[in-house]
C-alpha positions in Angstrom: 95.4 75.4 136.5 96.2 77.0 139.8 94.5 80.3 140.8 96.7 83.3 140.2 99.0 83.9 143.2 99.1 87.3 144.7 102.3 88.9 146.1 101.1 88.1 149.6 101.9 84.5 148.9 105.5 85.2 148.2 107.1 85.1 151.6 110.7 86.2 152.6 113.1 83.5 153.6 114.8 83.6 157.0 118.4 82.6 157.1 119.4 80.6 160.2 123.2 80.3 159.8 126.0 82.8 159.8 127.3 83.8 156.3 130.9 82.6 155.8 131.5 84.0 152.3 129.8 85.7 149.4 129.4 85.2 145.7 129.1 88.2 143.5 128.0 87.8 139.8 128.7 90.8 137.5 125.4 90.3 135.6 123.5 91.4 138.7 123.3 89.5 141.9 125.1 88.6 145.1 124.4 86.0 147.8 126.1 84.7 150.9 126.7 81.1 151.9 127.5 79.3 155.2 130.4 77.2 156.2 131.5 74.7 154.9 130.4 75.7 151.4 133.1 76.9 148.9 133.0 78.2 145.3 133.9 75.8 142.5 135.0 76.9 139.0 134.3 75.6 135.6 130.8 74.1 136.2 128.7 73.7 133.1 124.9 73.4 132.9 122.8 72.0 130.1 119.5 73.8 129.3 116.3 72.2 128.0 117.5 72.7 124.4 120.6 70.6 125.1 123.0 73.6 124.9 125.7 73.8 127.6 126.7 77.1 129.2 128.9 78.1 132.0 127.2 78.3 135.4 127.1 81.9 136.8 128.0 80.5 140.2 128.7 77.1 141.7 129.4 75.9 145.2 130.0 72.6 146.9 130.3 71.3 150.4 132.5 68.4 151.5 130.8 65.2 152.4 132.0 61.7 153.3 129.5 60.2 150.9 127.6 61.7 148.0 127.7 65.3 146.7 126.3 68.6 148.0 126.3 71.3 145.4 124.6 74.5 144.3 124.6 75.7 140.7 123.1 79.0 139.4 122.4 80.0 135.8 120.0 82.2 133.9 118.2 82.3 130.5 115.8 84.4 128.6 112.2 84.0 129.9 109.7 85.2 132.4 108.4 83.9 135.7 104.7 83.1 135.8 103.4 81.8 139.1 100.0 81.2 137.7 101.2 78.2 135.7 101.5 74.7 137.1 105.2 74.1 136.5 106.1 72.1 139.7 105.2 68.7 138.3 107.2 69.6 135.1 110.3 70.3 137.2 109.8 66.9 139.0 109.5 65.1 135.7 112.6 66.9 134.4 114.6 65.2 137.2 112.7 61.9 136.8 111.5 62.3 140.4 108.5 63.0 142.6 107.4 66.4 143.8 108.2 66.7 147.5 107.4 70.3 148.3 107.0 73.7 146.7 107.1 77.2 148.2 106.8 80.7 146.8 109.4 83.1 148.1 110.3 86.8 147.9 113.9 86.8 146.6 115.0 90.4 147.5 111.8 91.9 146.1 111.3 89.5 143.2 108.9 86.6 142.9 110.4 83.1 143.0 109.5 79.5 143.5 111.5 76.8 145.2 110.5 73.3 144.1 111.8 70.3 146.0 112.1 67.0 144.1 112.9 63.5 145.4 115.1 62.4 142.5 116.5 59.0 141.7 119.7 57.9 143.4 118.6 59.1 146.8 118.9 62.8 145.9 116.8 65.8 147.0 117.0 68.6 144.4 115.7 71.9 145.3 115.1 74.0 142.2 114.8 77.8 142.4 113.1 79.6 139.5 113.0 83.4 139.9 112.1 86.6 137.9 115.5 88.2 137.4 116.0 91.8 136.3 116.2 92.6 132.6 113.6 90.0 131.5 115.7 87.1 132.5 114.8 83.9 134.3 117.2 82.8 137.1 117.6 79.1 138.0 119.5 77.5 140.9 119.8 73.8 141.7 120.6 72.8 145.3 121.4 69.1 145.1 122.0 67.1 148.3 121.5 63.5 149.6 117.8 63.0 150.4 118.8 61.4 153.8 120.5 64.7 154.8 118.1 67.1 153.1 116.6 68.4 156.4 120.1 69.2 157.7 120.9 71.1 154.6 117.7 73.2 154.6 119.2 75.9 156.8 122.1 76.2 154.4 119.8 76.7 151.4 117.6 79.1 153.3 120.7 81.1 154.3 121.6 81.5 150.6 118.1 82.6 149.7 117.8 85.0 152.7 121.1 86.7 151.8 120.2 87.2 148.1 120.6 90.7 146.7 119.9 91.9 143.2 122.5 94.5 142.1 
């Protein structure tokens, strides 16, 4: 078990790209995204219990090969940085833990766990303590070969995050 992490370990994210558009979700948050990302509608996510729900927000970026998407959803639960959940997230995707970082998401504690997943994918999973006792999840899924180029896009989303 990892030692308890203090708030000093949760660092703000710096956005590198200009924000081209915004997503506002009535249940309590807003974030910006850079070009060429655009909102998509009707995206479903399936939770660990196998129940599907509508995504709170979904974005995609055009690519000549493969997909690049961001999906956001929430569920009941609490965020506990003292637990070792990174390897659990990696196994959820059937992949290998590549990197994890703890961030300050507009004043709330969050973790970003990067997984090298099958099919040449890099999935960056955000888990955050949302207001009202909810747990926020986001999945940033891009080709592993282009993951470094997409990192400034992901960081721009995280840096622009606002809880409403």
